[in-house]
C-alpha positions, -999 to +999 in steps of 0.1 A: -484-210-101-470-210-131-440-189-147-436-197-177-465-171-201-448-140-209-456-108-193-471-079-221-492-056-202-498-036-171-524-056-164-509-086-168-481-072-147-504-068-119-522-097-119-491-120-114-481-096-085-512-107-072-510-143-076-476-141-059-489-127-030-525-149-027-504-179-032-475-171-005-447-164-033-441-128-025-406-114-018-386-084-019-383-077-056-348-063-052-338-099-038-323-125-061-347-150-070-325-181-071-311-171-040-348-168-026-361-199-039-333-221-044-343-254-030-382-248-037-386-244-073-365-263-102-337-242-119-364-237-151-391-221-128-365-196-110-352-190-146-387-180-158-396-167-127-369-144-130-376-135-165-409-125-152-396-101-134-376-087-155-404-078-180-428-062-147-401-038-142-400-028-178-438-023-175-445-010-142-435+023-135-434+014-095-438-028-090-433-021-051-467-005-051-486-030-065-465-056-042-476-038-008-506-037-023-515-073-025-490-082+001-513-064+032-546-078+010-540-115+020-518-102+052-555-090+065-572-121+057-548-145+079 
């Protein structure tokens, strides 16, 4: 999953959260991105993901709602 594309619409934000969950990259959005993915991603990817999360919080009223929705969706498939 790439993190370099800027998120500008609610639809893009929702799809991004869906992709995180689909790719087993879901994390609690209050947690620090760097601490969560240190050793798993390169510094540039961590910086890009952090930027995407900031954009999501600017665009969506409640990003946690979508996190829960998609996390639950993919957990029931396992």
